[in-house]
C-alpha positions as CSV (number, residue, x, y, z in Angstrom):
1,M,-7.7,-150.3,33.0
2,A,-9.5,-150.6,29.7
3,Q,-12.2,-148.1,28.8
4,V,-15.2,-149.4,26.9
5,L,-16.4,-146.9,24.2
6,E,-19.6,-147.3,22.3
7,F,-19.6,-146.7,18.5
8,R,-23.0,-145.7,17.0
9,L,-24.2,-145.8,13.4
10,P,-23.1,-142.4,12.1
11,D,-25.0,-139.9,9.9
12,L,-24.0,-141.1,6.4
13,G,-25.1,-137.8,4.7
14,E,-27.8,-136.6,2.4
15,G,-30.5,-136.9,5.0
16,L,-30.3,-140.7,5.4
17,T,-31.9,-141.9,8.6
18,E,-31.2,-145.7,8.5
19,A,-29.0,-148.3,7.0
20,E,-29.1,-152.1,6.7
21,I,-26.3,-154.2,8.0
22,V,-25.0,-156.3,5.0
23,R,-21.9,-157.9,6.5
24,W,-19.9,-157.6,9.6
25,L,-16.1,-157.3,9.0
26,V,-15.1,-158.0,12.6
27,E,-15.9,-160.5,15.3
28,V,-16.2,-160.0,19.1
29,G,-12.7,-160.3,20.4
30,D,-11.0,-158.9,17.3
31,V,-8.4,-156.2,17.6
32,V,-9.3,-153.1,15.5
33,A,-7.2,-150.1,14.5
34,V,-8.4,-146.5,14.3
35,D,-10.4,-146.0,11.1
36,Q,-10.5,-149.7,10.3
37,P,-13.8,-150.7,8.5
38,V,-15.9,-152.8,10.9
39,V,-19.2,-153.2,9.1
40,E,-20.6,-153.0,5.6
41,V,-24.0,-151.3,5.4
42,E,-26.4,-150.5,2.6
43,T,-28.2,-147.2,2.5
44,A,-30.8,-145.9,0.1
45,K,-27.9,-144.4,-1.8
46,A,-25.0,-146.9,-1.8
47,M,-23.0,-149.6,-0.1
48,V,-20.7,-148.1,2.5
49,D,-17.9,-149.5,4.6
50,V,-18.2,-147.9,8.0
51,P,-14.8,-147.4,9.8
52,C,-14.6,-147.2,13.6
53,P,-13.0,-144.1,15.1
54,Y,-11.6,-146.1,18.1
55,G,-8.8,-148.6,18.3
56,G,-8.9,-151.5,20.7
57,V,-10.7,-154.8,21.2
58,V,-14.3,-155.4,20.0
59,T,-16.3,-156.4,23.1
60,A,-19.8,-156.5,21.5
61,R,-21.8,-156.1,18.3
62,F,-25.3,-154.9,18.0
63,G,-27.5,-156.0,15.1
64,E,-27.5,-159.1,12.9
65,E,-26.8,-159.1,9.2
66,G,-29.9,-158.0,7.4
67,T,-31.1,-155.8,10.2
68,E,-32.1,-152.2,9.5
69,M,-30.5,-149.8,12.0
70,P,-31.5,-146.1,12.6
71,V,-28.8,-143.5,12.6
72,G,-27.5,-143.2,16.2
73,A,-28.2,-146.8,17.1
74,P,-25.3,-148.7,18.8
75,L,-23.1,-150.7,16.3
76,L,-20.4,-152.1,18.6
77,T,-18.4,-151.4,21.7
78,V,-14.6,-151.3,21.8
79,A,-12.3,-151.7,24.9
80,V,-9.7,-149.1,24.5
81,G,-6.4,-149.4,26.3
82,E,-6.3,-153.2,26.7
83,S,-3.0,-154.9,26.2
84,G,-4.2,-156.6,23.0
85,S,-5.0,-153.3,21.2
86,P,-2.8,-152.3,18.3
87,A,0.0,-149.9,18.8
88,D,-1.6,-147.2,16.7
89,A,-5.0,-147.6,18.3
90,G,-4.6,-144.4,20.2
91,T,-0.9,-143.3,20.2
92,S,-1.9,-139.7,20.4
93,G,-3.9,-140.4,23.6
94,A,-1.9,-143.2,25.1
95,G,-1.1,-141.3,28.2
96,A,-4.7,-140.1,28.6
97,M,-6.0,-143.6,28.3
98,S,-3.9,-145.1,31.1
99,D,-5.3,-145.7,34.6
100,G,-3.8,-142.8,36.3
101,A,-3.8,-140.1,33.6
102,S,-7.3,-138.8,34.0
103,G,-9.2,-141.2,36.2
104,A,-11.5,-142.2,33.3
105,R,-13.3,-145.5,33.5
106,A,-16.3,-147.2,32.1
107,P,-19.5,-146.4,33.9
108,S,-20.4,-149.2,36.3
109,D,-24.1,-149.2,35.3
110,G,-23.4,-150.4,31.8
111,S,-24.1,-147.1,30.1
112,P,-21.9,-146.1,27.2
113,A,-18.7,-144.3,28.0
114,G,-18.7,-142.4,24.8
115,S,-20.5,-142.0,21.5
116,A,-19.5,-140.8,18.1
117,A,-22.9,-140.3,16.6
118,S,-23.1,-136.6,17.0
119,G,-19.5,-135.6,16.2
120,S,-18.3,-135.7,19.8
121,S,-18.2,-138.0,22.8
122,R,-21.6,-138.2,24.5
123,S,-21.9,-137.6,28.2
124,S,-23.2,-140.5,30.2
125,A,-23.9,-138.5,33.3
126,S,-27.3,-138.6,35.0
127,S,-28.9,-135.6,36.6
128,G,-28.6,-137.1,40.0
129,S,-24.9,-138.1,40.3
130,S,-22.1,-135.5,40.3
131,G,-19.5,-138.3,40.5
132,A,-20.8,-139.9,37.4
133,A,-20.7,-136.6,35.6
134,G,-17.0,-136.2,36.4
135,S,-16.2,-139.6,35.2
136,S,-18.2,-139.0,32.0
137,G,-16.2,-135.8,31.4
138,S,-13.0,-137.8,31.6
139,S,-14.3,-140.4,29.3
140,A,-15.2,-137.8,26.7
141,S,-11.7,-136.4,26.9
142,S,-10.2,-139.8,26.5
143,A,-12.5,-140.8,23.7
144,S,-11.5,-137.7,21.8
145,S,-7.8,-138.4,22.1
146,A,-8.2,-142.0,21.0
147,S,-10.1,-141.5,17.8
148,S,-9.3,-140.1,14.4
149,G,-11.8,-137.3,13.8
150,N,-12.0,-137.7,10.0
151,V,-14.1,-140.8,9.3
152,L,-17.6,-140.0,7.9
153,V,-20.2,-137.3,8.0
154,G,-21.7,-136.8,11.4
155,Y,-19.1,-138.0,13.8
156,G,-15.4,-137.5,14.6
157,T,-13.3,-136.0,17.4
158,S,-13.8,-132.3,17.0
159,E,-14.2,-130.3,20.2
160,A,-17.3,-131.3,22.0
161,P,-20.2,-128.8,22.1
162,S,-21.5,-127.6,25.5
163,R,-23.4,-130.3,27.3
164,R,-27.2,-130.1,27.4
165,R,-29.3,-131.9,30.0
166,R,-31.3,-134.7,28.4
167,V,-33.7,-137.5,29.3
168,R,-32.1,-140.9,29.2
169,P,-34.0,-144.0,28.2
170,A,-35.5,-146.1,31.0
171,S,-32.9,-148.8,30.4
172,V,-29.7,-149.2,28.4
173,P,-28.9,-152.7,27.1
174,A,-25.7,-154.3,28.4
175,A,-22.9,-155.1,25.9
176,S,-23.1,-158.6,24.4
177,S,-22.0,-160.4,21.3
178,A,-25.3,-160.0,19.6
179,V,-28.5,-157.9,20.0
180,P,-28.9,-157.3,23.7
181,V,-31.7,-159.3,25.5
182,P,-33.3,-157.9,28.6
183,E,-33.6,-160.2,31.6
184,R,-37.3,-159.7,31.7
185,A,-39.9,-157.8,29.7
186,P,-40.5,-154.3,30.9
187,A,-43.7,-153.5,32.8
188,A,-46.7,-152.8,30.6
189,P,-49.5,-150.3,31.0
190,E,-52.6,-151.4,32.9
191,G,-54.7,-153.9,30.9
192,G,-51.8,-155.4,28.8
193,A,-51.5,-159.2,28.9
194,D,-48.2,-160.3,30.4
195,G,-46.9,-156.8,30.0
196,V,-46.7,-156.3,26.3
197,F,-49.1,-158.5,24.5
198,V,-52.7,-157.5,23.5
199,R,-55.4,-159.2,21.4
200,D,-56.4,-156.2,19.4
201,R,-54.5,-154.0,17.0
202,E,-51.6,-151.8,18.1
203,P,-52.9,-148.7,19.9
204,A,-52.9,-145.5,17.9
205,G,-51.2,-143.5,20.6
206,P,-47.7,-141.9,20.0
207,V,-44.8,-144.4,20.3
208,A,-41.1,-143.7,19.7
209,V,-40.8,-145.8,16.6
210,I,-39.4,-144.7,13.2
211,S,-39.3,-147.9,11.1
212,P,-42.6,-149.2,9.7
213,L,-41.0,-152.6,9.8
214,V,-40.9,-152.5,13.6
215,R,-44.5,-151.5,13.8
216,R,-45.5,-154.3,11.4
217,L,-43.5,-156.9,13.4
218,A,-45.2,-155.7,16.6
219,R,-48.6,-155.7,15.1
220,E,-48.3,-159.2,13.5
221,N,-47.2,-160.6,16.9
222,G,-49.6,-158.8,19.1
223,V,-47.0,-156.7,20.8
224,D,-48.2,-153.5,22.5
225,L,-45.4,-151.0,21.7
226,R,-46.4,-148.8,24.6
227,G,-45.2,-151.5,27.0
228,L,-41.6,-151.4,25.7
229,S,-38.7,-149.3,26.7
230,G,-36.6,-148.6,23.6
231,S,-32.9,-149.2,23.6
232,G,-32.3,-146.7,20.7
233,P,-31.4,-143.1,21.1
234,E,-33.9,-141.0,23.0
235,G,-35.8,-144.2,23.9
236,L,-36.4,-145.2,20.2
237,I,-37.9,-148.7,19.9
238,L,-35.8,-150.9,17.6
239,R,-36.6,-154.2,16.0
240,A,-34.4,-155.9,18.5
241,D,-36.6,-154.6,21.4
242,V,-39.7,-156.2,19.9
243,E,-37.8,-159.5,19.2
244,N,-36.5,-159.5,22.8
245,A,-40.0,-159.1,24.1
246,L,-41.1,-162.1,22.1
247,R,-38.3,-164.2,23.3
248,A,-38.9,-163.3,26.9
249,A,-42.6,-164.1,26.5
250,V,-41.8,-167.6,25.0
251,A,-39.4,-168.2,27.9
252,R,-42.3,-167.6,30.3
253,G,-44.5,-169.9,28.4
254,H,-46.6,-167.2,26.9
255,T,-47.6,-167.5,23.2
256,P,-48.2,-164.1,21.6
257,A,-51.6,-163.6,20.0
258,P,-51.1,-161.9,16.6
259,A,-53.5,-159.3,15.6
260,P,-56.2,-160.8,13.4
261,V,-55.6,-160.0,9.7
262,P,-58.7,-160.4,7.5
263,D,-58.2,-162.4,4.3
264,E,-60.5,-160.2,2.3
265,G,-58.5,-157.9,0.0
266,V,-55.1,-159.5,1.0
267,V,-52.9,-160.2,-2.0
268,H,-51.1,-163.5,-1.6
269,G,-47.7,-164.0,-3.2
270,T,-44.0,-163.4,-2.7
271,R,-43.4,-160.1,-1.0
272,I,-40.2,-158.2,-1.6
273,P,-39.5,-155.3,0.7
274,L,-39.1,-151.9,-0.9
275,R,-35.8,-150.9,0.9
276,G,-32.3,-149.9,0.0
277,V,-31.8,-148.8,-3.5
278,R,-35.1,-150.2,-4.7
279,G,-37.0,-148.3,-2.0
280,A,-35.1,-145.1,-2.7
281,V,-35.9,-145.3,-6.4
282,A,-39.6,-146.0,-5.6
283,D,-39.8,-143.0,-3.3
284,K,-38.1,-140.7,-5.8
285,L,-40.1,-141.7,-8.8
286,S,-43.4,-141.4,-6.8
287,R,-42.4,-137.9,-5.7
288,S,-41.6,-137.0,-9.3
289,R,-45.0,-138.1,-10.5
290,R,-46.8,-136.3,-7.7
291,E,-45.0,-133.0,-8.0
292,I,-43.9,-132.6,-11.6
293,P,-46.3,-131.9,-14.5
294,D,-44.2,-133.6,-17.1
295,A,-44.6,-133.8,-20.9
296,T,-42.7,-135.8,-23.5
297,C,-41.8,-135.1,-27.1
298,W,-39.7,-137.2,-29.4
299,V,-38.1,-137.3,-32.9
300,D,-36.3,-139.8,-35.1
301,A,-32.8,-138.8,-36.2
302,D,-30.3,-140.2,-38.6
303,A,-27.2,-141.0,-36.5
304,T,-25.1,-142.3,-39.4
305,E,-22.8,-139.2,-39.5
306,L,-22.4,-139.2,-35.7
307,L,-21.2,-142.8,-35.8
308,R,-18.8,-142.0,-38.6
309,A,-17.4,-139.0,-36.6
310,R,-16.8,-141.2,-33.6
311,T,-15.0,-143.8,-35.8
312,A,-12.8,-141.1,-37.2
313,M,-11.9,-139.7,-33.8
314,N,-10.9,-143.1,-32.4
315,A,-8.9,-143.9,-35.6
316,A,-6.8,-140.8,-35.0
317,G,-5.1,-142.3,-32.0
318,G,-5.2,-141.3,-28.3
319,P,-7.9,-142.3,-25.8
320,K,-11.1,-143.8,-27.2
321,V,-14.2,-141.7,-27.2
322,S,-17.6,-143.4,-26.3
323,L,-20.9,-142.7,-28.0
324,L,-22.4,-141.7,-24.6
325,A,-19.7,-139.1,-24.2
326,L,-20.5,-137.5,-27.6
327,L,-24.2,-137.5,-26.7
328,A,-23.3,-135.8,-23.4
329,R,-21.3,-133.1,-25.2
330,I,-24.4,-132.5,-27.4
331,C,-26.6,-132.2,-24.2
332,T,-24.4,-129.7,-22.5
333,A,-24.2,-127.6,-25.7
334,A,-28.0,-127.7,-26.0
335,L,-28.4,-126.7,-22.3
336,A,-26.2,-123.7,-22.9
337,R,-28.7,-122.6,-25.6
338,F,-31.8,-123.5,-23.5
339,P,-30.7,-122.8,-19.9
340,D,-34.3,-123.0,-18.6
341,L,-34.0,-126.8,-18.8
342,N,-31.0,-126.9,-16.5
343,S,-33.0,-125.8,-13.5
344,T,-35.1,-126.8,-10.5
345,V,-38.4,-125.5,-9.0
346,D,-38.5,-124.0,-5.5
347,L,-42.0,-124.7,-4.5
348,E,-42.0,-122.6,-1.3
349,A,-40.6,-119.5,-3.1
350,R,-42.6,-120.3,-6.3
351,E,-39.5,-119.7,-8.3
352,V,-37.6,-121.5,-11.1
353,V,-33.9,-121.6,-10.2
354,R,-31.6,-121.7,-13.2
355,L,-28.4,-123.6,-12.4
356,E,-25.0,-122.4,-13.6
357,E,-23.2,-125.8,-13.6
358,V,-24.3,-128.9,-15.5
359,H,-23.9,-132.0,-13.3
360,L,-25.0,-134.7,-15.7
361,G,-26.6,-137.8,-14.4
362,F,-26.8,-141.0,-16.5
363,A,-28.9,-144.1,-15.8
364,A,-27.0,-147.3,-15.0
365,Q,-28.6,-150.6,-14.5
366,T,-26.8,-152.8,-11.9
367,E,-27.6,-156.0,-10.0
368,R,-28.7,-153.9,-7.1
369,G,-31.1,-151.9,-9.3
370,L,-31.2,-148.7,-11.2
371,V,-28.8,-146.0,-10.1
372,V,-28.0,-142.6,-11.6
373,P,-24.3,-141.6,-11.1
374,V,-23.5,-138.0,-11.6
375,V,-20.7,-136.5,-13.7
376,R,-19.7,-133.2,-12.1
377,D,-19.2,-130.1,-14.2
378,A,-20.0,-132.0,-17.4
379,H,-20.2,-128.6,-19.3
380,A,-16.5,-128.1,-18.7
381,R,-15.3,-131.5,-19.9
382,D,-14.3,-132.6,-23.4
383,A,-15.3,-135.9,-25.0
384,E,-12.2,-137.7,-23.6
385,S,-12.7,-136.6,-20.1
386,L,-16.4,-137.5,-20.2
387,T,-15.6,-140.9,-21.5
388,A,-13.1,-141.6,-18.7
389,E,-15.6,-140.4,-16.0
390,F,-18.5,-142.4,-17.5
391,A,-16.2,-145.5,-17.4
392,R,-15.2,-144.9,-13.8
393,L,-18.7,-144.3,-12.5
394,T,-20.1,-147.3,-14.4
395,E,-17.5,-149.6,-12.9
396,A,-18.1,-148.3,-9.4
397,A,-21.9,-148.8,-10.0
398,R,-21.4,-152.4,-11.0
399,A,-19.1,-153.0,-8.0
400,G,-21.5,-151.3,-5.6
401,T,-18.9,-148.8,-4.4
402,L,-20.6,-145.6,-5.4
403,T,-20.6,-143.1,-2.6
404,P,-23.6,-140.9,-1.8
405,A,-21.8,-138.0,-3.3
406,D,-21.6,-139.9,-6.6
407,L,-25.3,-140.3,-6.7
408,T,-26.6,-136.9,-5.8
409,G,-26.6,-133.3,-7.0
410,G,-27.5,-134.0,-10.7
411,T,-29.1,-131.1,-12.7
412,F,-30.0,-133.0,-15.9
413,T,-30.1,-136.7,-16.8
414,L,-29.1,-138.6,-20.0
415,N,-30.9,-141.9,-20.2
416,N,-29.5,-144.4,-22.8
417,Y,-32.2,-147.1,-22.7
418,G,-31.2,-148.3,-26.2
419,V,-28.8,-150.7,-24.4
420,F,-31.9,-152.7,-23.5
421,G,-32.8,-153.1,-27.2
422,V,-35.8,-150.7,-27.2
423,D,-36.5,-147.8,-29.5
424,G,-38.4,-145.4,-27.3
425,S,-39.6,-144.5,-23.8
426,T,-41.3,-141.8,-21.8
427,P,-38.9,-141.6,-18.8
428,I,-39.8,-140.2,-15.5
429,I,-37.9,-137.1,-14.5
430,N,-35.2,-137.5,-11.9
431,H,-36.6,-135.2,-9.2
432,P,-35.8,-132.4,-8.5
433,E,-34.4,-131.9,-12.0
434,A,-36.4,-130.4,-14.8
435,A,-35.7,-132.6,-17.8
436,M,-34.3,-135.8,-19.2
437,L,-33.1,-136.9,-22.6
438,G,-33.8,-140.5,-23.6
439,V,-31.8,-142.3,-26.4
440,G,-33.1,-145.5,-28.0
441,R,-31.2,-148.1,-29.9
442,I,-29.4,-147.2,-33.1
443,V,-30.5,-149.5,-35.9
444,P,-30.4,-149.6,-39.7
445,K,-33.7,-148.4,-41.2
446,P,-34.9,-147.2,-44.6
447,W,-34.5,-143.4,-44.6
448,V,-34.8,-140.7,-47.2
449,H,-31.3,-139.2,-47.6
450,E,-30.5,-136.4,-50.0
451,G,-33.7,-137.1,-51.9
452,E,-33.2,-140.9,-52.2
453,L,-34.2,-143.9,-50.2
454,A,-31.3,-145.4,-48.3
455,V,-30.5,-147.6,-45.4
456,R,-29.3,-145.3,-42.5
457,Q,-28.5,-145.7,-38.8
458,V,-31.6,-144.3,-37.1
459,V,-32.2,-143.5,-33.5
460,Q,-35.3,-142.2,-31.6
461,L,-34.7,-139.4,-29.2
462,S,-37.3,-138.6,-26.5
463,F,-37.3,-135.6,-24.2
464,T,-39.3,-135.4,-21.0
465,F,-39.5,-131.9,-19.4
466,D,-41.1,-130.1,-16.4
467,H,-43.9,-128.0,-18.0
468,R,-43.5,-125.5,-15.1
469,V,-40.1,-124.4,-16.3
470,C,-40.9,-124.0,-20.0
471,D,-43.5,-124.5,-22.7
472,G,-43.4,-126.8,-25.7
473,G,-41.5,-124.3,-27.9
474,T,-38.5,-124.4,-25.6
475,A,-38.6,-128.2,-25.3
476,G,-39.1,-128.6,-29.0
477,G,-36.2,-126.3,-29.7
478,F,-33.9,-128.2,-27.4
479,L,-34.8,-131.6,-28.9
480,R,-34.5,-130.3,-32.5
481,Y,-31.0,-128.9,-31.7
482,V,-29.9,-132.2,-30.3
483,A,-31.3,-134.1,-33.3
484,D,-29.5,-131.7,-35.7
485,C,-26.2,-132.3,-33.9
486,V,-26.8,-136.1,-34.1
487,E,-27.5,-135.9,-37.8
488,Q,-24.7,-133.3,-38.6
489,P,-22.0,-133.2,-35.9
490,A,-20.6,-130.2,-37.6
491,V,-23.5,-128.2,-36.2
492,L,-22.1,-128.8,-32.8
493,L,-18.6,-127.5,-33.8
494,R,-20.2,-124.3,-35.2
495,T,-21.9,-123.5,-32.0
496,L,-19.1,-124.2,-29.5
């Protein structure tokens, strides 16, 4: 007899709490193998293909493309042990998944037989049924044997922790091919019209809702969130719950009364949600402006000799060296001389933390927005290694395949905005870093060289720094050293 296991959106790391479904990779009825990608989601960090730790037949999907899902929300259910499942869907647990091996079966009340959201199978036992508890324990054991255990952060098949008694939501949606729809709207508190609709604004009382989009949807359609039972974890109210309530009301002939929105002060125009990468960038830049007292200094430098040095290096044979890689080598050398600038501020301890390794971020513009991939241990790499890593990360950024690990952990950022054809900028520090070097375009300009006016390749360098970690003397010394290396690359060789 097949066992139906529920797969929930896992913790994708770095404190991410939600993800948007971009594209389903499987349909209801498809046979999936263990660790096969089943859905493509977009987080605030990157696009991620989410693999399913169970092998079997997809019996239901939850959430349409474009829907934001909180971590722990159901993604799909898989019937494990059906005849149509692939041979490798659970070979290690084939005996345990059979009818007579452990007596495991799907709960008859429609509750999930297992969950991978917390790193182990979730018990579906209620406090009032010892028989259900026994069945749940068998289900957990079977789920563990049928899944891989090494998929993404936050779930797998490691040994389950000791069970804790927990409060279950009032109702659990039945499996279906789309977002589950309850047969009727749940009862509302006294005074609500038709259970969930009110004529005033949404009450200010506490409601189990994380997403502001869900609150706005409810407010705009006059839905009283206190009258809903959430289908998410711990009774969390999801967007699907609000939409289900609206559909149920329409089926009963009830037209919701949206909360009145005054026209005064409302800005009319095309509205673009701040979510995904764009939302993450907005949040990070806003935090940087709030917390970091930044200052900027800049200088023009003659880059003619640096360009000649690069030409000579590439003419000597071997892998080509990029200009960005040479600038990165100059940055790491400058940070070795001015280590205060490779640091972060611990506000709670009121301490500046100097960092040993240089993980160099660089700004990359993509179709999905601005991202900052990070080159790990840049201080230990030569120009050729830096060139190769810049190329790899840039290609991944354009393809949208950067992982959260590729986009986090930077200690200093190199921003080459000269590719946009501009000379200068006052960039915002990439929080929680302490500084950023900006490089403008390199263009021929009149320049006094060796006492005579000449046409030279000139670049403007700007340096934004956290004034808490150093004063202007340190920042000026850093920028002057960078400019000297750009004008005379031999300076860099003497200090290595």
